[in-house]
ZABALUM-380069 format. One line per 5 residues: for each residue x, y, z of C-alpha. Coordinates in Angstrom, 3 decimals. Example, Ala and Ser with C-alpha at 12.3 -4.5 7.8 and 13.67 -1.06 7.14 Angstrom:
% residues 2
12.300 -4.500 7.800 | 13.670 -1.060 7.140
***
This chain:
% residues 175
0.137 -0.221 0.136 | 1.193 3.437 -1.072 | 1.273 6.244 1.942 | -1.691 8.217 1.508 | -1.629 11.947 0.387
-3.675 14.842 0.471 | -2.425 18.042 -1.126 | -4.978 19.988 0.816 | -3.597 18.620 4.233 | -0.175 19.507 3.141
-1.235 23.217 2.240 | -3.145 23.884 5.204 | -1.082 22.319 8.118 | 0.810 25.128 8.922 | -1.844 27.693 8.728
-3.854 25.392 11.132 | -0.820 24.871 13.251 | -0.299 28.474 13.574 | -3.683 28.858 15.060 | -3.691 26.090 17.385
-0.162 25.885 18.846 | -0.938 29.061 20.953 | -3.873 27.316 22.593 | -1.803 23.855 23.245 | 1.136 25.043 25.485
0.507 22.468 28.165 | 1.131 18.736 28.342 | -2.166 17.408 27.325 | -4.212 14.619 25.377 | -5.715 15.517 22.171
-8.235 13.345 20.363 | -7.969 13.964 16.297 | -11.573 12.810 15.242 | -11.363 11.884 11.368 | -7.584 11.743 11.070
-7.863 10.798 7.292 | -4.245 10.440 5.813 | -2.713 11.276 9.045 | -0.707 14.295 8.006 | -2.015 16.745 10.294
-1.281 14.414 13.186 | 2.274 13.633 11.835 | 3.124 17.214 11.607 | 1.457 18.549 14.828 | 2.970 15.493 16.849
6.236 16.399 15.565 | 5.992 20.213 16.416 | 4.222 19.657 19.815 | 5.706 16.939 21.455 | 4.530 17.921 24.808
0.952 16.689 23.474 | -0.172 12.969 23.080 | -1.872 13.149 19.691 | -4.616 10.529 19.494 | -5.454 9.496 15.687
-9.163 8.166 15.296 | -10.908 7.213 11.982 | -12.522 4.268 10.397 | -10.525 1.314 10.425 | -9.816 1.197 6.663
-7.819 4.539 7.378 | -5.313 3.072 9.932 | -2.774 1.519 7.822 | -1.983 4.862 6.179 | -2.291 6.917 9.343
0.561 4.559 10.637 | 2.780 5.262 7.819 | 2.650 8.945 8.367 | 3.200 8.273 11.951 | 6.437 5.756 11.550
7.855 8.391 9.192 | 7.489 11.569 11.139 | 9.548 9.494 14.279 | 6.952 11.169 16.646 | 7.090 9.325 20.107
3.574 10.864 21.053 | 1.276 9.141 18.390 | -0.173 6.206 19.962 | -1.937 3.818 17.551 | -5.353 4.924 15.700
-8.434 4.547 17.453 | -11.388 3.037 15.345 | -14.183 5.850 15.563 | -17.040 5.696 13.606 | -19.535 8.902 13.967
-22.142 6.519 13.037 | -21.477 4.350 16.255 | -21.420 5.593 19.573 | -19.898 6.075 22.196 | -16.499 6.882 21.241
-13.626 4.698 22.516 | -12.163 7.262 24.752 | -12.883 8.727 28.360 | -13.158 12.229 29.070 | -10.694 14.273 27.010
-9.364 17.923 27.560 | -8.863 18.602 23.943 | -10.781 17.329 20.543 | -9.655 18.307 16.984 | -11.037 17.771 13.759
-10.293 18.868 10.288 | -12.105 18.702 6.847 | -14.786 16.262 8.371 | -17.966 18.315 9.202 | -18.613 19.109 4.963
-18.325 15.294 4.271 | -20.489 13.446 6.835 | -24.402 14.120 6.805 | -26.165 16.665 8.985 | -27.164 13.697 11.433
-23.481 12.867 11.683 | -22.635 16.490 12.349 | -24.988 16.447 15.160 | -23.885 13.031 16.453 | -20.354 14.529 16.446
-21.459 17.265 18.769 | -23.368 14.691 21.087 | -20.437 12.846 21.793 | -18.313 15.922 22.102 | -20.603 16.842 25.099
-20.299 13.349 26.498 | -16.359 13.391 26.201 | -14.926 16.433 26.262 | -13.750 17.817 29.739 | -15.388 20.921 31.357
-13.484 23.773 30.287 | -11.903 21.643 27.214 | -10.499 22.961 24.108 | -12.860 22.164 20.641 | -10.755 22.944 17.549
-12.911 22.567 14.395 | -11.218 23.337 10.642 | -12.926 23.375 7.428 | -14.774 25.465 4.949 | -17.750 27.204 6.349
-20.783 29.483 4.625 | -21.153 32.689 6.809 | -24.677 33.927 6.946 | -25.698 31.424 4.468 | -23.290 32.579 1.790
-20.575 30.738 0.495 | -17.010 32.601 1.169 | -15.598 32.079 -2.757 | -16.744 30.513 -5.771 | -14.378 27.903 -5.253
-16.397 27.047 -2.087 | -19.573 27.049 -4.102 | -18.168 24.694 -6.625 | -16.793 22.378 -3.772 | -20.146 22.248 -2.042
-21.561 21.253 -5.444 | -18.929 18.553 -5.966 | -19.548 17.416 -2.294 | -23.517 16.913 -2.986 | -22.932 15.251 -6.277
-21.167 12.166 -4.467 | -23.543 12.651 -1.415 | -26.673 14.598 -1.158 | -26.509 14.883 2.646 | -22.906 16.353 2.835
-21.782 19.802 1.950 | -20.452 23.099 3.520 | -22.236 23.809 6.729 | -23.257 27.237 7.967 | -20.890 28.226 10.753
-23.781 29.720 12.628 | -25.263 26.216 13.139 | -21.635 24.798 13.952 | -21.202 27.419 16.968 | -24.629 26.901 18.091
-23.911 23.285 17.994 | -20.564 23.733 19.897 | -21.946 26.224 22.338 | -24.736 23.365 23.417 | -21.681 20.837 23.699
***
């Protein structure tokens, strides 16, 4: 099997790191939901060695995540957990931080709500929730390319699509 690669992950890992790094100054456990290729985890765990960065994803993605983990030489990347947003409960207890990137637009609204239901169950009081992805603001696309991307997503799965940030923030507040 070839190591999976996402150009989007490669492009956005450093801008994301720039935003999350100031929030992650203390040693803590971070659960990444939907680790995908494992590129973000390999980068972040290497640069932030004081964290335990716990990947999670569907079992089918574990081999690729492990390839990125092994190539990174990071010692703070445990083996990925199997986590399916359609299955509850999540395979973790209470955690101080949860990170997810490029997930909420590729799953159904029902699974977005399930994500926040589980966040409510597993994120420690005062914990940190970090979400990255494309969002609409006030129901409007932020660019023509996001509108095209939304059309592409919905052509593959009519239940997916770019979400409104106001809805996401409302769900996060309730979590």
